[in-house]
C-alpha positions in Angstrom: -7.6 -5.0 -5.9 -8.1 -4.3 -3.4 -11.1 -2.6 -1.5 -8.4 -0.6 0.1 -6.8 0.7 -3.0 -9.6 1.2 -4.5 -11.4 3.4 -1.7 -7.9 5.4 -1.9 -8.8 6.5 -5.5 -11.7 6.9 -4.7 -11.2 10.6 -2.2 -11.1 12.7 -4.3 -15.1 12.1 -5.8 -15.8 11.4 -1.8 -14.1 14.8 -0.8 -16.9 16.1 -4.1 -19.5 14.7 -2.3 -19.2 17.1 0.7 -18.9 19.9 -0.7 -21.6 19.5 -3.3 -23.9 19.4 1.1 -22.7 22.1 1.8 -26.0 23.8 2.7 -26.5 21.2 5.1 -23.5 21.8 7.0 -23.9 25.4 6.9 -27.4 24.7 8.8 -25.2 22.4 10.9 -22.7 24.7 11.7 -25.5 27.9 12.4 -27.0 25.9 14.8 -23.7 25.4 16.6 -22.8 28.9 15.7 -26.3 29.9 17.9 -24.6 28.7 21.0 -22.3 30.0 23.2 -19.3 28.0 23.7 -15.3 29.1 24.8 -13.7 26.3 23.8 -14.5 22.9 22.1 -14.2 18.7 23.7 -13.7 16.4 21.2 -14.6 12.4 21.7 -13.1 10.6 19.2 -11.3 7.1 19.0 -8.6 5.3 16.3 -8.6 7.4 13.0 -10.8 9.5 14.1 -8.9 10.4 17.3 -6.3 11.6 14.5 -8.4 14.2 13.0 -9.3 15.4 16.4 -5.6 16.2 16.8 -6.0 18.3 12.8 -9.2 20.1 14.4 -6.9 20.6 17.9 -4.7 22.6 15.2 -7.4 24.2 13.2 -9.7 25.7 15.7 -6.6 27.1 17.8 -4.5 28.9 15.1 -7.7 29.7 12.8 -10.5 30.5 14.9 -9.1 31.4 18.3 -10.7 28.3 20.6 -8.7 25.9 22.9 -9.2 22.4 21.6 -9.3 19.7 23.8 -9.3 15.5 23.1 -11.9 14.0 25.8 -11.0 10.6 27.6 -14.2 9.5 27.6 -13.5 6.6 30.5 -13.9 9.7 33.3 -17.3 9.1 31.7 -17.5 5.4 31.4 -15.5 3.6 33.5 -14.9 5.9 36.4 -18.5 7.4 35.9 -17.2 10.9 36.6 -17.8 13.3 33.7 -16.0 16.6 34.1 -18.3 19.7 34.4 -19.0 21.3 30.3 -19.3 24.5 31.1 -18.6 26.3 27.7 -17.6 23.6 26.4 -19.1 22.9 22.6 -18.6 18.4 22.6 -17.8 17.2 19.1 -17.6 13.9 19.2 -16.3 12.5 15.5 -16.9 8.7 14.5 -17.0 7.3 10.6 -19.5 4.8 12.3 -21.4 6.5 15.0 -21.4 3.7 17.2 -19.0 3.4 19.9 -19.9 3.6 22.9 -18.3 5.1 24.9 -17.9 7.9 22.8 -21.4 7.8 22.2 -21.6 8.6 26.0 -19.3 12.1 25.9 -22.0 13.4 23.8 -25.3 11.4 25.4 -23.8 13.2 28.7 -22.7 16.8 27.3 -26.2 17.4 26.1 -27.6 16.3 29.5 -25.6 19.3 30.6 -26.8 21.2 28.6 -23.9 21.6 26.5 -24.0 22.0 22.5 -23.0 18.9 20.4 -22.0 18.9 17.0 -21.4 14.6 15.6 -19.1 14.1 12.0 -20.1 10.9 11.0 -20.5 8.5 7.9 -23.5 7.0 9.5 -26.2 9.8 9.5 -28.6 7.1 11.6 -26.0 6.7 14.8 -25.9 6.5 17.6 -23.9 9.6 17.8 -25.8 11.0 15.1 -29.2 11.4 17.2 -27.2 12.2 20.6 -26.0 15.3 19.0 -28.1 18.0 18.5 -26.3 18.9 14.8 -24.8 16.3 12.6 -22.4 17.1 9.5 -22.4 13.6 7.8 -19.5 12.9 5.7 -21.1 11.8 2.4 -18.0 9.7 1.9 -20.6 6.1 0.8 -19.9 2.5 2.5 -16.3 1.7 3.1 -15.5 -1.8 3.2 -12.3 -1.7 3.8 -10.9 -2.0 7.3 -8.7 0.7 7.1 -10.5 4.1 7.0 -9.3 6.2 4.3 -11.7 8.2 2.5 -13.3 8.8 6.2 -10.8 10.1 7.2 -9.6 12.8 4.9 -14.0 13.7 4.1 -13.6 13.9 8.0 -11.0 16.4 7.7 -12.3 18.5 5.2 -15.7 18.7 7.7 -13.7 19.7 10.2 -11.9 23.1 7.4 -15.7 23.3 6.8 -17.0 23.9 10.2 -14.3 26.2 11.1 -14.7 28.6 7.4 -18.2 28.7 8.5 -17.3 29.0 12.4 -15.1 31.9 11.1 -17.8 33.0 8.2 -14.4 33.6 6.3 -15.8 33.3 2.4 -11.8 33.3 1.7 -11.4 30.2 3.3 -14.8 29.0 2.5 -14.1 29.2 -1.5 -10.5 27.1 -1.0 -12.2 23.7 -0.4 -13.5 24.0 -3.9 -9.8 23.2 -4.7 -9.6 19.9 -2.5 -10.9 18.0 -4.4 -8.0 18.6 -7.7 -5.4 18.4 -4.7 -6.2 15.1 -3.8 -6.4 13.4 -7.4 -3.5 15.4 -8.3 -1.9 14.2 -5.2 -2.7 11.3 -7.0 -1.5 11.3 -10.0 2.1 12.3 -8.4 2.8 9.2 -6.5 1.2 6.3 -8.9 4.4 4.8 -9.6 5.0 4.3 -6.0 4.6 0.5 -6.1 8.4 -0.6 -7.4 10.1 2.1 -5.1 8.8 1.0 -2.6 9.6 -3.1 -2.1 12.8 -2.6 -0.4 11.0 -1.6 3.0 8.8 -4.5 2.4 11.4 -6.6 4.8 11.6 -3.2 7.7 10.9 -4.2 11.2 9.9 -1.0 12.4 9.7 2.7 11.4 8.6 6.4 12.6 6.6 9.0 10.7 7.5 12.0 11.7 6.0 16.1 10.9 4.6 19.6 12.6 1.8 21.4 13.1 -1.3 20.7 10.9 0.8 17.8 10.0 0.8 15.8 13.0 -2.6 14.8 12.8 -0.6 13.0 9.2 2.1 11.3 11.9 -0.4 10.1 13.4 -2.7 8.4 10.6 0.0 7.0 8.3 1.7 5.1 11.3 -1.6 4.0 11.7 -2.1 2.6 8.4 1.4 1.3 8.3 0.6 -0.6 11.5 -2.7 -2.0 10.0 -1.6 -2.8 6.8 2.1 -4.7 7.2 2.0 -5.7 11.3 5.1 -3.7 12.0 5.6 -1.3 14.0 5.3 2.2 13.2 6.1 5.0 15.9 4.4 8.9 14.7 5.9 11.9 16.6 6.3 15.3 16.5 9.6 17.1 15.6 9.8 18.6 18.5 8.7 15.7 20.9 11.3 13.0 18.3 14.0 15.4 19.5 13.4 15.1 22.7 15.0 11.3 22.6 13.4 9.1 20.5 15.4 9.9 18.1 18.0 8.2 19.3 16.4 5.2 17.4 18.4 6.7 14.3 20.9 5.0 12.8 22.5 4.4 9.3 19.8 2.8 7.1 17.1 3.6 9.7 13.9 3.8 7.6 11.5 7.3 8.6 8.9 9.1 7.0 8.9 12.6 7.3 5.8 15.1 6.2 7.1 18.4 5.5 4.9 20.1 3.3 5.4 23.9 2.5 3.5 26.4 5.4 5.8 27.7 8.7 6.7 24.6 9.7 8.8 23.9 6.9 11.8 25.7 8.2 11.6 23.3 11.2 11.1 20.3 9.5 13.9 21.2 6.6 16.3 21.1 10.1 15.2 17.6 10.9 16.4 16.4 7.9 19.7 17.3 7.4 20.2 15.4 10.9 18.5 12.9 9.9 21.0 13.0 7.0 23.9 13.3 9.5 22.5 10.4 11.4 22.5 7.7 7.9 18.9 7.2 7.6 16.5 6.4 4.9 14.7 8.5 4.7 10.9 8.5 2.8 9.8 12.3 2.3 6.6 13.1 1.5 6.7 17.3 0.1 6.0 19.9 -2.0 9.7 21.2 -1.7 11.9 20.0 -4.3 15.2 21.1 -2.3 13.6 18.5 0.2 12.3 16.0 -2.2 16.3 15.8 -3.6 17.3 14.8 -0.3 15.3 11.7 0.2 15.9 8.0 -0.7 12.0 7.4 -1.8 10.3 11.8 -1.9 6.9 11.4 -2.5 6.1 14.3 -3.9 2.5 16.6 -2.7 1.1 20.0 -5.9 2.5 22.9 -5.8 0.3 25.7 -3.7 -2.1 24.1 -1.2 -2.6 25.9 1.7 -1.0 24.8 5.4 -4.6 24.4 7.1 -5.8 22.5 4.6 -2.1 20.4 4.2 -3.3 17.3 5.8 -6.1 16.4 3.4 -3.6 15.4 0.7 -0.5 15.1 2.6 -2.3 11.8 4.0 -2.1 10.3 0.3 0.8 8.9 0.0 1.3 7.7 3.6 -1.8 5.9 2.9 -0.3 5.1 -0.9 3.3 3.3 1.6 0.8 1.4 3.4 -1.3 -0.3 1.0 1.6 -1.1 -1.3 4.1 -2.2 1.8 0.5 -4.5 2.9 0.5 -6.2 0.0 4.3 -6.6 -1.0 4.4 -8.7 2.2 1.6 -11.3 1.7 -1.1 -9.3 3.4 -4.9 -8.8 2.7 -4.9 -5.0 3.5 -8.7 -5.4 3.5 -9.2 -7.3 6.4 -6.2 -6.6 9.3 -5.6 -9.3 11.2 -7.8 -9.4 14.7 -9.7 -5.9 13.4 -12.8 -5.4 12.7 -14.7 -2.2 10.8 -16.9 -1.2 13.7 -14.5 -1.2 16.7 -16.8 -0.5 19.6 -14.8 0.7 23.3 -16.8 1.4 26.5 
């Protein structure tokens, strides 16, 4: 089996390690809470940027904080960094090595803004740049496509949100996450044979909304990395504003639709896609929706919506890993990619 396969299945243990480090995370967040800020600016790239989208919804909905995603080129190529008065600047990076993300955090600290890094490499340049650090504790990730570091980033953001709000109930709910991810893996253990017919597809679309827009972005990225196929992520709202025209008879589309505030909207979209003859791969915990799928991918029942992206991405990771192998590609070493990508 591939490193990618092993790391997908290691996620319950990796998430458990991060939860076991709650004391250190609590200390880092206490340092942040002592600072004054009115909004959050997140600097990230690639998979980490997708985690940042989750943070945008989570910190906005649960902490009342406006969240913006940084444009690192303003800090590097244009050398015109914006004023960061009132910002908490949060750098997210598995390696902590990308110069442009580090530059954003370094400039924020120069301006006197509070800074926090979420990284799997505590000794990295990013960790040294930030005042406070949340270490992911995910262990070495050998496959180029990120899996366990991504879900660990989501959990770190969930811990950050609950601790910032001093919300004991939400903090307690985090303890159930590793088991929910383990159950998701078990529910989708027989996925390979059911996906074989998609190995010959030319492209696909991945659609979600709200918290799980991050899931659509990440699943599409994993499919691109492991299969070299075009995979186009959209919010269901944006998808209706034009891109839905690509859907016709037999078009393969991945729909991420767990329970929550956006479920009814996603259910309506599934009906629209069904009328157009789409071949739907549906990730959900709702049996009524799974019954409409050509390929249902089950999620465990009862997971709160604000945590659902941590489990919802797992069937998408499995989908990408299986399709890559079925297409005869090495999922651990996508063509032209390296584990650490340094952009400036």
